[in-house]
KEKEDO-234764 format. One record per residue (C-alpha): residue number from 1; z, y, x. Coordinates in nm, 3 decimals, m for minus. Each point is the difference from the previous one (the first is absolute). Layout:
{rec NUM,{Z,Y,X}}
...
END
This chain:
{rec 1,{3.949,0.093,11.870}}
{rec 2,{0.356,0.022,m0.071}}
{rec 3,{0.214,m0.160,m0.257}}
{rec 4,{0.099,0.196,m0.371}}
{rec 5,{0.356,m0.042,m0.025}}
{rec 6,{0.136,m0.355,m0.127}}
{rec 7,{m0.383,m0.136,0.070}}
{rec 8,{0.014,m0.265,0.259}}
{rec 9,{m0.284,m0.018,0.225}}
{rec 10,{m0.071,m0.370,m0.044}}
{rec 11,{m0.051,0.001,m0.395}}
{rec 12,{m0.319,0.122,m0.160}}
{rec 13,{m0.126,0.054,m0.341}}
{rec 14,{m0.155,m0.287,m0.203}}
{rec 15,{m0.342,0.117,m0.027}}
{rec 16,{0.052,0.102,0.412}}
{rec 17,{0.124,m0.353,0.075}}
{rec 18,{m0.313,m0.152,m0.171}}
{rec 19,{m0.241,0.205,0.188}}
{rec 20,{0.190,m0.122,0.332}}
{rec 21,{m0.004,m0.341,m0.043}}
{rec 22,{m0.372,m0.017,m0.023}}
{rec 23,{0.013,0.177,0.324}}
{rec 24,{0.192,m0.258,0.160}}
{rec 25,{m0.239,m0.227,m0.057}}
{rec 26,{m0.265,0.181,0.196}}
{rec 27,{0.096,m0.163,0.321}}
{rec 28,{m0.242,0.154,0.229}}
{rec 29,{0.091,0.348,0.096}}
{rec 30,{m0.386,0.112,m0.176}}
{rec 31,{m0.172,m0.215,m0.261}}
{rec 32,{m0.329,0.086,0.139}}
{rec 33,{0.046,0.064,0.353}}
{rec 34,{0.205,m0.175,0.313}}
{rec 35,{0.232,0.187,0.169}}
{rec 36,{m0.162,0.061,0.288}}
{rec 37,{m0.323,0.174,m0.162}}
{rec 38,{0.265,0.197,m0.177}}
{rec 39,{0.193,0.125,0.336}}
{rec 40,{m0.364,0.094,0.122}}
{rec 41,{m0.060,0.222,m0.286}}
{rec 42,{0.099,0.364,m0.008}}
{rec 43,{m0.106,0.310,m0.206}}
{rec 44,{m0.329,0.153,0.079}}
{rec 45,{m0.104,m0.323,0.267}}
{rec 46,{m0.331,0.151,m0.062}}
{rec 47,{0.089,0.292,0.238}}
{rec 48,{0.027,m0.115,0.367}}
{rec 49,{0.347,0.141,0.122}}
{rec 50,{0.207,0.023,m0.308}}
{rec 51,{0.349,m0.123,0.144}}
{rec 52,{0.153,m0.300,m0.184}}
{rec 53,{0.356,0.023,m0.073}}
{rec 54,{0.183,m0.358,m0.001}}
{rec 55,{0.378,m0.019,m0.003}}
{rec 56,{m0.042,m0.326,0.206}}
{rec 57,{m0.130,0.204,0.328}}
{rec 58,{0.174,0.275,m0.084}}
{rec 59,{0.442,m0.053,m0.013}}
{rec 60,{0.046,0.368,m0.042}}
{rec 61,{m0.194,m0.060,m0.317}}
{rec 62,{0.298,m0.183,m0.176}}
{rec 63,{0.288,0.310,0.093}}
{rec 64,{m0.086,0.250,m0.235}}
{rec 65,{m0.260,0.109,m0.242}}
{rec 66,{m0.189,0.315,0.204}}
{rec 67,{0.079,m0.053,0.375}}
{rec 68,{m0.209,m0.330,0.034}}
{rec 69,{m0.349,0.166,m0.040}}
{rec 70,{m0.078,0.045,0.342}}
{rec 71,{m0.260,0.302,m0.183}}
{rec 72,{0.268,0.152,m0.200}}
{rec 73,{m0.174,0.000,m0.276}}
{rec 74,{0.173,m0.076,m0.345}}
{rec 75,{m0.126,m0.287,m0.157}}
{rec 76,{0.009,m0.048,m0.371}}
{rec 77,{m0.038,m0.334,m0.138}}
{rec 78,{m0.064,m0.039,m0.422}}
{rec 79,{0.051,m0.353,m0.154}}
{rec 80,{m0.128,m0.050,m0.329}}
{rec 81,{m0.140,m0.190,m0.238}}
{rec 82,{m0.097,0.199,m0.267}}
{rec 83,{m0.376,0.003,0.177}}
{rec 84,{m0.307,m0.125,m0.112}}
{rec 85,{m0.359,0.027,0.105}}
{rec 86,{m0.175,0.002,m0.327}}
{rec 87,{0.253,0.183,m0.282}}
{rec 88,{0.129,0.334,m0.023}}
{rec 89,{0.348,0.091,0.078}}
{rec 90,{0.208,0.281,0.114}}
{rec 91,{0.185,m0.168,0.309}}
{rec 92,{m0.321,m0.046,0.142}}
{rec 93,{m0.080,0.364,m0.075}}
{rec 94,{0.299,0.134,0.187}}
{rec 95,{m0.021,m0.253,0.310}}
{rec 96,{m0.392,0.151,0.030}}
{rec 97,{0.130,0.353,m0.019}}
{rec 98,{0.282,m0.083,0.257}}
{rec 99,{m0.241,m0.186,0.220}}
{rec 100,{m0.237,0.306,0.040}}
{rec 101,{0.297,0.254,0.001}}
{rec 102,{0.180,m0.181,0.314}}
{rec 103,{m0.314,m0.063,0.182}}
{rec 104,{0.147,0.279,0.237}}
{rec 105,{0.162,0.012,0.391}}
{rec 106,{0.322,m0.167,m0.013}}
{rec 107,{m0.021,m0.214,m0.298}}
{rec 108,{m0.147,m0.405,m0.008}}
{rec 109,{0.009,m0.073,m0.319}}
{rec 110,{m0.075,m0.388,m0.131}}
{rec 111,{0.005,m0.115,m0.347}}
{rec 112,{0.086,m0.373,m0.084}}
{rec 113,{m0.156,m0.148,m0.284}}
{rec 114,{m0.077,m0.386,m0.145}}
{rec 115,{m0.380,m0.072,0.056}}
{rec 116,{m0.168,m0.334,m0.029}}
{rec 117,{m0.043,m0.058,0.409}}
{rec 118,{0.194,0.173,0.242}}
{rec 119,{m0.079,0.302,0.240}}
{rec 120,{0.033,0.336,0.113}}
{rec 121,{m0.296,0.276,m0.060}}
{rec 122,{m0.011,0.388,0.020}}
{rec 123,{0.043,0.123,m0.368}}
{rec 124,{m0.003,0.370,m0.099}}
{rec 125,{0.114,0.129,0.320}}
{rec 126,{0.278,m0.242,0.101}}
{rec 127,{0.012,m0.400,m0.030}}
{rec 128,{m0.020,m0.244,m0.258}}
{rec 129,{0.182,m0.294,0.099}}
{rec 130,{m0.076,m0.308,m0.285}}
{rec 131,{0.202,m0.246,0.002}}
{rec 132,{m0.121,m0.367,m0.194}}
{rec 133,{0.172,m0.030,m0.299}}
{rec 134,{m0.054,m0.161,m0.409}}
{rec 135,{m0.110,0.139,m0.298}}
{rec 136,{0.255,0.114,m0.217}}
{rec 137,{m0.080,m0.172,m0.323}}
{rec 138,{0.127,0.224,m0.192}}
{rec 139,{m0.223,0.290,0.106}}
{rec 140,{m0.335,m0.152,0.160}}
{rec 141,{m0.105,0.265,0.156}}
{rec 142,{0.305,0.018,0.198}}
{rec 143,{0.146,m0.228,0.297}}
{rec 144,{0.407,m0.030,0.073}}
{rec 145,{0.102,0.054,0.364}}
{rec 146,{0.239,m0.314,0.101}}
{rec 147,{m0.068,m0.098,0.343}}
{rec 148,{0.315,0.181,0.196}}
{rec 149,{m0.140,m0.178,0.345}}
{rec 150,{m0.317,0.130,m0.012}}
{rec 151,{0.165,0.353,m0.109}}
{rec 152,{0.226,m0.017,0.337}}
{rec 153,{m0.307,m0.055,0.201}}
{rec 154,{m0.125,0.292,m0.134}}
{rec 155,{0.274,0.213,0.049}}
{rec 156,{0.030,m0.138,0.361}}
{rec 157,{m0.365,0.155,0.055}}
{rec 158,{0.060,0.327,m0.140}}
{rec 159,{0.343,0.042,0.077}}
{rec 160,{0.131,0.185,m0.290}}
{rec 161,{0.209,0.353,0.004}}
{rec 162,{0.065,0.005,m0.360}}
{rec 163,{m0.116,m0.263,m0.263}}
{rec 164,{m0.116,0.111,m0.377}}
{rec 165,{0.090,m0.271,m0.253}}
{rec 166,{m0.267,0.026,m0.327}}
{rec 167,{0.179,m0.273,m0.196}}
{rec 168,{0.284,m0.117,m0.126}}
{rec 169,{m0.098,m0.415,m0.001}}
{rec 170,{m0.048,m0.198,0.279}}
{rec 171,{m0.069,0.303,0.220}}
{rec 172,{0.376,0.099,0.091}}
{rec 173,{0.071,m0.324,0.106}}
{rec 174,{m0.287,m0.087,0.152}}
{rec 175,{0.082,0.352,0.226}}
{rec 176,{0.327,m0.076,0.098}}
{rec 177,{m0.081,m0.364,0.109}}
{rec 178,{m0.310,0.131,0.181}}
{rec 179,{0.253,0.221,0.179}}
{rec 180,{0.199,m0.264,0.142}}
{rec 181,{0.300,0.216,0.043}}
{rec 182,{m0.166,0.316,0.171}}
{rec 183,{0.157,0.324,m0.084}}
{rec 184,{m0.354,0.196,m0.176}}
{rec 185,{0.078,0.234,m0.284}}
{rec 186,{m0.157,m0.139,m0.362}}
{rec 187,{m0.083,0.214,m0.279}}
{rec 188,{m0.048,m0.130,m0.371}}
{rec 189,{m0.260,0.198,m0.154}}
{rec 190,{0.043,m0.009,m0.379}}
{rec 191,{m0.363,m0.108,m0.154}}
{rec 192,{0.077,m0.193,m0.286}}
{rec 193,{0.263,0.050,m0.272}}
{rec 194,{0.141,m0.331,m0.028}}
{rec 195,{0.120,0.032,m0.346}}
{rec 196,{m0.284,0.142,m0.175}}
{rec 197,{m0.257,m0.182,0.184}}
{rec 198,{0.114,m0.306,0.041}}
{rec 199,{0.280,m0.101,m0.241}}
{rec 200,{m0.087,0.207,m0.319}}
{rec 201,{m0.385,m0.035,m0.062}}
{rec 202,{m0.020,m0.408,m0.026}}
{rec 203,{0.309,m0.023,m0.280}}
{rec 204,{m0.091,0.275,m0.228}}
{rec 205,{0.005,m0.167,m0.314}}
{rec 206,{0.303,0.095,m0.211}}
{rec 207,{0.115,m0.367,0.013}}
{rec 208,{0.044,0.031,0.370}}
{rec 209,{0.222,0.291,0.015}}
{rec 210,{0.253,m0.284,0.129}}
{rec 211,{m0.201,m0.056,0.268}}
{rec 212,{m0.114,0.338,0.095}}
{rec 213,{0.324,0.111,0.052}}
{rec 214,{0.121,m0.280,0.235}}
{rec 215,{m0.318,0.096,0.188}}
{rec 216,{0.068,0.325,m0.015}}
{rec 217,{0.333,m0.063,0.172}}
{rec 218,{m0.108,m0.177,0.237}}
{rec 219,{m0.274,0.173,0.117}}
{rec 220,{0.281,0.300,0.062}}
{rec 221,{0.191,m0.245,0.152}}
{rec 222,{m0.280,m0.085,0.234}}
{rec 223,{m0.105,0.393,0.078}}
{rec 224,{0.378,0.070,0.131}}
{rec 225,{0.013,m0.339,0.205}}
{rec 226,{m0.324,0.086,0.150}}
{rec 227,{m0.024,0.354,0.087}}
{rec 228,{0.363,0.042,0.143}}
{rec 229,{m0.056,m0.266,0.257}}
{rec 230,{m0.280,0.288,0.093}}
{rec 231,{0.105,0.281,0.264}}
{rec 232,{m0.183,0.245,m0.256}}
{rec 233,{m0.157,m0.021,m0.340}}
{rec 234,{m0.327,0.252,m0.064}}
{rec 235,{m0.153,0.038,m0.378}}
{rec 236,{m0.225,0.205,m0.093}}
{rec 237,{0.137,0.232,m0.292}}
{rec 238,{0.312,0.151,m0.125}}
{rec 239,{0.030,m0.233,m0.310}}
{rec 240,{m0.006,m0.312,0.246}}
{rec 241,{0.257,0.175,0.228}}
{rec 242,{0.250,0.036,m0.303}}
{rec 243,{m0.102,m0.339,m0.116}}
{rec 244,{0.091,m0.153,0.371}}
{rec 245,{0.314,0.200,0.043}}
{rec 246,{0.140,m0.098,m0.320}}
{rec 247,{m0.089,m0.373,0.102}}
{rec 248,{0.237,0.053,0.290}}
{rec 249,{m0.290,m0.039,0.251}}
{rec 250,{0.146,0.241,0.286}}
{rec 251,{m0.201,0.221,0.258}}
{rec 252,{m0.275,0.128,m0.246}}
{rec 253,{m0.234,0.209,0.120}}
{rec 254,{m0.262,0.184,m0.231}}
{rec 255,{m0.354,0.036,0.148}}
{rec 256,{m0.237,0.056,m0.246}}
{rec 257,{m0.393,m0.123,0.063}}
{rec 258,{m0.297,0.241,0.028}}
{rec 259,{m0.371,m0.025,m0.097}}
{rec 260,{m0.302,0.023,0.248}}
{rec 261,{m0.094,0.337,m0.201}}
{rec 262,{m0.328,0.031,0.197}}
{rec 263,{m0.117,m0.322,m0.111}}
{rec 264,{0.145,0.047,m0.355}}
{rec 265,{m0.194,0.304,m0.121}}
{rec 266,{m0.144,0.187,m0.300}}
{rec 267,{m0.340,m0.046,0.047}}
{rec 268,{m0.250,0.236,m0.025}}
{rec 269,{m0.272,0.005,m0.241}}
{rec 270,{m0.282,m0.050,0.221}}
{rec 271,{0.213,m0.282,0.175}}
{rec 272,{0.020,m0.226,m0.343}}
{rec 273,{m0.294,m0.251,m0.045}}
{rec 274,{m0.226,m0.022,m0.299}}
{rec 275,{0.145,m0.311,m0.071}}
{rec 276,{0.394,0.032,m0.081}}
{rec 277,{0.202,m0.286,0.115}}
{rec 278,{0.170,0.014,m0.328}}
{rec 279,{m0.278,m0.024,m0.246}}
{rec 280,{0.085,0.124,m0.381}}
{rec 281,{m0.270,0.169,m0.214}}
{rec 282,{0.220,0.067,m0.344}}
{rec 283,{0.154,0.306,0.123}}
{rec 284,{0.364,m0.091,m0.021}}
{rec 285,{0.229,0.098,0.298}}
{rec 286,{0.001,m0.261,0.294}}
{rec 287,{0.331,m0.168,0.139}}
{rec 288,{0.010,m0.196,0.243}}
{rec 289,{0.298,m0.268,0.202}}
{rec 290,{m0.050,m0.088,0.328}}
{rec 291,{0.208,m0.299,0.097}}
{rec 292,{0.076,m0.387,0.028}}
{rec 293,{m0.054,m0.128,m0.319}}
{rec 294,{0.351,m0.170,m0.033}}
{rec 295,{0.308,m0.071,m0.265}}
{rec 296,{0.223,0.251,0.176}}
{rec 297,{m0.262,0.278,m0.072}}
{rec 298,{0.059,m0.018,m0.336}}
{rec 299,{m0.367,0.086,m0.132}}
{rec 300,{0.078,m0.228,m0.246}}
{rec 301,{0.225,0.296,m0.194}}
{rec 302,{m0.258,0.265,0.108}}
{rec 303,{m0.301,m0.201,m0.192}}
{rec 304,{0.219,m0.078,m0.282}}
{rec 305,{0.072,0.407,m0.046}}
{rec 306,{m0.409,0.014,0.066}}
{rec 307,{m0.049,m0.192,m0.284}}
{rec 308,{0.285,0.176,m0.243}}
{rec 309,{m0.291,0.288,m0.017}}
{rec 310,{m0.267,0.019,m0.217}}
{rec 311,{m0.329,m0.074,0.216}}
{rec 312,{m0.121,0.374,m0.009}}
{rec 313,{0.336,0.126,0.157}}
{rec 314,{m0.050,m0.277,0.273}}
{rec 315,{m0.060,0.110,0.338}}
{rec 316,{m0.261,m0.245,0.234}}
{rec 317,{0.257,m0.179,0.149}}
{rec 318,{m0.114,m0.163,0.354}}
{rec 319,{0.276,m0.275,0.183}}
{rec 320,{m0.124,0.024,0.378}}
{rec 321,{0.114,m0.287,0.201}}
{rec 322,{0.054,m0.367,0.044}}
{rec 323,{0.312,m0.244,m0.062}}
{rec 324,{0.142,m0.298,m0.157}}
{rec 325,{m0.019,0.122,m0.418}}
{rec 326,{m0.334,0.123,0.090}}
{rec 327,{m0.179,m0.258,m0.244}}
{rec 328,{0.263,0.074,m0.292}}
{rec 329,{m0.068,0.396,0.045}}
{rec 330,{m0.404,m0.061,m0.011}}
{rec 331,{0.063,m0.235,m0.332}}
{rec 332,{0.204,0.316,m0.172}}
{rec 333,{m0.304,0.216,0.147}}
{rec 334,{m0.250,m0.207,m0.169}}
{rec 335,{0.223,m0.023,m0.330}}
{rec 336,{m0.132,0.353,m0.095}}
{rec 337,{0.106,0.361,0.083}}
{rec 338,{m0.070,0.233,0.309}}
{rec 339,{0.100,m0.226,0.314}}
{rec 340,{m0.193,m0.080,0.306}}
{rec 341,{0.120,m0.242,0.269}}
{rec 342,{m0.169,0.119,0.329}}
{rec 343,{0.047,m0.205,0.351}}
{rec 344,{0.250,0.115,0.289}}
{rec 345,{m0.147,0.261,0.217}}
{rec 346,{m0.011,m0.037,0.363}}
{rec 347,{m0.172,0.315,0.075}}
{rec 348,{0.190,0.346,0.032}}
{rec 349,{m0.282,0.193,m0.044}}
{rec 350,{m0.125,m0.235,m0.367}}
{rec 351,{0.387,0.018,m0.081}}
{rec 352,{m0.014,0.381,0.021}}
{rec 353,{m0.321,0.024,m0.218}}
{rec 354,{0.191,m0.203,m0.247}}
{rec 355,{0.307,0.234,m0.016}}
{rec 356,{m0.239,0.317,m0.056}}
{rec 357,{m0.214,m0.180,m0.250}}
{rec 358,{0.377,m0.011,m0.236}}
{rec 359,{0.097,0.241,m0.179}}
{rec 360,{0.385,m0.115,0.025}}
{rec 361,{0.164,m0.277,0.194}}
{rec 362,{0.248,m0.300,m0.164}}
{rec 363,{0.301,m0.124,0.150}}
{rec 364,{0.131,m0.221,m0.186}}
{rec 365,{0.278,m0.206,0.272}}
{rec 366,{0.363,0.044,m0.070}}
{rec 367,{0.077,m0.173,0.385}}
{rec 368,{m0.206,0.283,0.201}}
{rec 369,{0.208,0.082,0.330}}
{rec 370,{m0.231,0.273,0.043}}
{rec 371,{m0.260,m0.005,m0.176}}
{rec 372,{m0.351,0.068,0.270}}
{rec 373,{m0.232,m0.043,m0.254}}
{rec 374,{0.121,0.285,m0.211}}
{rec 375,{m0.003,0.209,0.292}}
{rec 376,{m0.373,m0.092,0.082}}
{rec 377,{m0.070,0.071,m0.329}}
{rec 378,{0.191,0.361,m0.028}}
{rec 379,{m0.179,0.062,0.352}}
{rec 380,{m0.329,m0.098,m0.140}}
{rec 381,{0.075,0.311,m0.341}}
{rec 382,{0.130,m0.268,m0.227}}
{rec 383,{0.247,0.072,m0.243}}
{rec 384,{0.226,m0.297,m0.067}}
{rec 385,{0.156,m0.172,m0.284}}
{rec 386,{0.347,m0.193,0.125}}
{rec 387,{0.243,m0.255,m0.064}}
{rec 388,{0.325,0.198,m0.029}}
{rec 389,{0.183,m0.277,0.235}}
{rec 390,{m0.059,m0.068,0.324}}
{rec 391,{m0.110,0.263,0.313}}
{rec 392,{m0.288,0.125,m0.221}}
{rec 393,{0.188,0.288,m0.133}}
{rec 394,{0.100,0.081,0.276}}
{rec 395,{m0.353,0.015,0.130}}
{rec 396,{m0.108,0.232,m0.270}}
{rec 397,{0.297,0.230,m0.042}}
{rec 398,{m0.075,0.357,m0.012}}
{rec 399,{m0.374,m0.070,m0.003}}
{rec 400,{m0.083,0.156,m0.347}}
{rec 401,{m0.315,m0.261,m0.007}}
{rec 402,{0.232,m0.287,m0.135}}
{rec 403,{0.137,m0.206,m0.296}}
{rec 404,{0.300,m0.263,m0.031}}
{rec 405,{0.024,m0.261,m0.255}}
{rec 406,{0.281,m0.245,m0.019}}
{rec 407,{0.012,m0.316,0.134}}
{rec 408,{m0.083,m0.299,m0.196}}
{rec 409,{m0.104,0.235,m0.289}}
{rec 410,{m0.394,m0.018,m0.118}}
{rec 411,{0.056,0.225,m0.266}}
{rec 412,{0.123,0.226,0.250}}
{rec 413,{m0.263,m0.118,0.223}}
{rec 414,{m0.234,0.160,m0.312}}
{rec 415,{0.172,0.296,m0.038}}
{rec 416,{m0.033,0.051,0.361}}
{rec 417,{m0.385,m0.053,0.017}}
{rec 418,{m0.043,0.278,m0.268}}
{rec 419,{0.206,0.256,0.219}}
{rec 420,{m0.237,m0.058,0.257}}
{rec 421,{m0.270,0.241,m0.197}}
{rec 422,{0.190,0.269,0.154}}
{rec 423,{m0.029,m0.099,0.343}}
{rec 424,{m0.360,m0.056,m0.016}}
{rec 425,{m0.223,0.276,0.184}}
{rec 426,{m0.065,0.187,0.325}}
{rec 427,{0.359,0.173,m0.031}}
{rec 428,{0.206,m0.317,0.001}}
{rec 429,{m0.235,m0.144,0.271}}
{rec 430,{0.109,0.299,0.220}}
{rec 431,{0.392,m0.048,m0.084}}
{rec 432,{m0.027,m0.400,0.083}}
{rec 433,{m0.203,0.115,0.343}}
{rec 434,{0.275,0.248,0.083}}
{rec 435,{0.277,m0.221,m0.098}}
{rec 436,{m0.176,m0.215,0.263}}
{rec 437,{m0.015,0.214,0.295}}
{rec 438,{0.404,0.116,m0.035}}
{rec 439,{0.143,m0.309,m0.043}}
{rec 440,{m0.212,m0.288,0.167}}
{rec 441,{m0.044,0.061,0.396}}
{rec 442,{m0.004,m0.315,0.203}}
{rec 443,{0.098,0.164,0.295}}
{rec 444,{0.303,0.066,m0.096}}
{rec 445,{0.089,m0.328,m0.135}}
{rec 446,{m0.052,m0.148,0.351}}
{rec 447,{0.149,0.298,0.217}}
{rec 448,{0.303,m0.097,m0.204}}
{rec 449,{m0.016,m0.354,0.033}}
{rec 450,{m0.052,0.037,0.429}}
{rec 451,{0.313,0.196,m0.010}}
{rec 452,{0.170,m0.270,m0.173}}
{rec 453,{m0.126,m0.267,0.249}}
{rec 454,{0.072,0.272,0.281}}
{rec 455,{0.373,m0.036,m0.112}}
{rec 456,{0.023,m0.343,m0.022}}
{rec 457,{m0.161,m0.100,0.302}}
{rec 458,{0.198,0.231,0.181}}
{rec 459,{0.339,m0.164,m0.142}}
{rec 460,{m0.149,m0.327,0.061}}
{rec 461,{m0.013,m0.301,m0.359}}
{rec 462,{0.218,m0.289,m0.067}}
{rec 463,{m0.111,m0.342,0.061}}
END
């Protein structure tokens, strides 16, 4: 990990310092497993003969990124706290697809995430390493990595050639501490828009506008400080690429994500069940949102715009997912209008049925860094009503099956809902699917990432 200009290595932003102070209180290398137990664990322990690569027993491992592995494999390690067992999320979708894509000769892929207990397991063709971690108070479905010693032990076992960090808070500092001076290239993936996701949504009232400006400035400084310390930064859309470069982040690579086009597909009539997953019997169009029910998705603006329409012009709006404002959204739905909340759908085939039961998809989150759910919906043949900020517009541009509305403007949401009438029907669904096939290919995503990893591993990283 490299230092940005004028950024001393020993200094951390306040958010990182708070999380690292928690890590300092965790004296054992693992909260739930003693060091001897962790040392005996290795990926795919159920398979006899799987080699354990351990820096302690292999002095060559500390001298370079790729040369240490006796097998010659490229050891790709992802580290992120944006991973939940019980909630939807784009990062989990990305890592699932990545594990499947890198299940091939010459690559060993390990994903390190927080969990209730520490241990390894086979997962989607790769290895999932959980580190015992506390629940994140603001999002109880998630946990936050804080134990750098346990992370160090995982690194000693899997011997990374390149590390991808999927979070801006505790993860970058934990990785640097866990490497303990070893030269391993570290990539930062900009999964979360810190400004629109963490700084702006919680101070939206006009009275708090001075605080919003301060938080926005602090978030921008944090982005520069964190991401300029990586050997490279990856983002998934052209809008995020432009924004990161404007903020002063160097060595940025745009690598658009993809969609599983075989799973997420339009269903033939014979594939559809008699029981629709989105029940609506009033003849109105069906609009669906799939994702976290949380402030940064700006569902409040969507519901405000929906409520401004006369009842006969309102679509049946289904919000599918869980999150920390689900109760308040459910209360609004009970107050009237054609709004229904449904629980998080974990089964992919059931999710495909949900998408196919709708007439169009709604993407209200202004802080999307790619918009995977938009891609999934379009792959299923859904036109999209999308907020005109963040990465969403990049996903739908040129599709001929979308409408945009102004961020924070309920009246423009209402206008957009009316405009979606022109995108109902089979022609629009075919345009949406064709757009997904042209622009959303996971194979391209992971081949481009692999080329970057190979380049960095060959050059060696900075400690």
